[in-house]
Steps between C-alpha positions, in 0.01 A plus 500: 500500500520850652576688180154654513592681823669832454842525663403772739764632731465695821790672673551691823785722608667328795787746552584834346877463550536864616877501441453387139330753273447261211357182650218368714427148624180345369304194607369347176218250474387342170145379459415241242408169650238436766774391738715809474874537469815564700549861608816672376712779646622734226726802503346735248669791323227763506644677191570207266264235636786249520445228760759321707373179659592475872300210636194276483255396769526138627124445463247631247313828558718590800565852622861616533655719769816706459677672790610863538802443277289344226621146573251218437440341839160327530227340293159395627162381380263207462661208319249383238717195434477395864139518616508882524714483815635842597881510481771750588850471350819685593783548254834391639847636424548274199167615353312179575149502644450344840149417624466661844126471563216294366140489618195325362299710259265622772769526766582865448757702312821696553530819292810723528428875516848651506834491678659685789781738395772241571322238281522254793134500595184510299147618571255222422121457489441150629195303613658156539507508881212745539142500374514852357783639288751658740815711461829343607864599500683198360871445576645354184799326661323343799168460310313614810203738487396770746132598500456877450126538446192283473129596486272250672224507237644602163810459286749781447425625149790738447839591642641853471877537514726796565746435218860584580681742272678349195352152543214348316380237740608569857357706779296499816134405515309821568165330546246251373148515355214287632129508425278350769224746404639831374858489366745585778866597489693373802826696550788272606785748537509816709798655321380430147506812283243330277256481792563861599385645169249230404310519828497878479331480161260234630385750766380731219292222342306357789258273310745391233778249466826661400766292327820571310502378140851612404791708619808651349777251558749599767790559262299742285362741753540342841131398527381853456188438294227244541179422315220446751173321430204606710178304474192395692173312469340807334804623309659295217837657570706812465873526429700764680862606474675547832816706512675384815748784509242775473234287675243591236222299339367563152233319303608307193187320381170358617402153391159485330465877524131487399411323829363736765605353838222697672243293315656166595397285797717397796607136534461393862670193652311258723598200705221241486444189710404191303278207608802308634611809702795567268570861393485608139577849375287689246464841334166673456444791263162673531348739248545862608134591524383191691370547852292182517552152355644503146492229234816293551745339260721231658822502298723195571857532367670257263789269577385370736825411677745785539312813387308715749287812488677808630412852606545753225352637182311232305334625182250212482391551860468877458306460177246276677481728808450809284194333349335433835638157597682410818795266430626233742847348443581208727844355557354154544718212617756413237577867432864598521659745740365356825761233559554143387229342719229731368591428138589132507227384737257588223642251253214294351246724675363670187139405559529483879683735743597750231141530377365505857720802575331689214157385622568605860632839386188551286276413795695744719432774244126429512488474880697820553272697266755562224253336264176302525376156406430469127732787413826310462681381185834319477745565216860402440764395247695175474486337845266787586275383215499151653407645840226713342324197353576275797349763732184511291447123506622440857292787644214536249303743718795730581589636155254657258745478211841364408744616232763244403804658330754254349403268785554130566162326527610138455813408697528156341509663155759743635736213587489392134539836318676833533861610533550386861462138386766554231777565749673192644403595856150622408279196559675414829445858614130486412454164672667637814324835514177478296355150532683173560272254319250513216225449759620798705524714185138417422385567859655849494383599150207739476403347161365199692255709707331704227163361610533703821559825312257789559724796416501678168819408306745694280787318329808688372792328324767536231538230235883509517522449877792266569468489877127426518397389151165617362380138528416590862252767386363270230439222756306743719293630209418145391377404847287818522362448149409142582284624786358795312659746744560842336833676545701788359823427318796698373743274316774692319742375235868605516474537879684289754485464880345840565411760236769742382329674207371838620170477312434152638578613853266795465222277364559248779467770760188653349334161472604397850352821648175444308490138619555606864246783473240261358544265796588712804516862385313771683246495218430129539257512786549808709 
């Protein structure tokens, strides 16, 4: 009964086949059903569009890895037909898949990054043996791994490779990216030409992160040109062209050219100690003209498991800061990027540890003079919308207002509706990570504590939301109506999980600012 789903296809270039001018290798994934499909490897003629089928993944939704010669070698991913266990397969000489590694769904993953020039070893990001994602050199024949780099607090988020001439997928790892607070590039090779020129450019842009978005392939111009992206917390990004031969930089384009970086506010990382003495990392953006306490918006991210807030240009944060609000983004427990323990220990902690981290961070902001009592609101989307309402009912005297954007307010209702429940693994996943029993779902649902509410409420939702159906917003409005509690609402038709229409987004922002100003703005009591 999936005819109503469009047959959407996504494809990535896996190998450019430098010795073949007409073809590239593509990894092709067809959407359609809630449970996905088997990934295909296709040789594509870039002039005629003709496809030659070369292989299929052994499990649905897997990623494929080809070596330097363009041979299909590995497939990996979570097996939705086997309890989401993470599996790695190697292709043998007779083109059969052999399972070489399997871990439970929360046991870590093994993600190939590229091959050594002889195709005998592979660089892999792996967190099966370690808590954080670490870089290994994996010997394909012996199946043994050698640890190259691990950060004690955070996962590796990117691997930069010096690609060898005339190959598409082999090289030497030049370095890795990590982000404990500010993004950091850790060079791994002293003789890497990539590091020599990249680090030289980085010296010219002290407060920016510099990354390479594309390069001329080796066979064209011997890596002579590169497109560099330079960005920061105050700068949405600038693209530069680097000529390696002449060692010159020229500007191509600035993203969002109407943004004046000098008027933006810095995003500053903090390490905070929670009530149980555990460390949690956060980012604070203060308005430029504030010397004393500023009104504060606590902005919990969505997810909750997997995503994290990062240092960099964030238009929503800057828009709030430019209108006089400080913004606090907390990577509460359950956030991704800080290792398996940090993320998975927060399963079924929605109304408990995860919320307490936001509470403790808010109290820190008051105690350290960033803001003051009575001048704090909490606003977020999706899981962040849940946390915004849960914060307001769990700590009624801490938040003056709460804005709930496409948020879950009733976890029991959430286990009965929405697109997660449609997938075969969905309900099991929710019972494992959200709330295990109906009783627990009720205990952790803010809808059941509306009598404790003191904060002013704004409710924002789209009627076509598949992830968090609008029934969540309707349930909240009904409970508020029943008690005669006033609230502001913005319910939009033709919008899904987060507004995409420009006019709606503009209206949302204007109304949100007015709502915040009314409750905690400078005009509201000072």
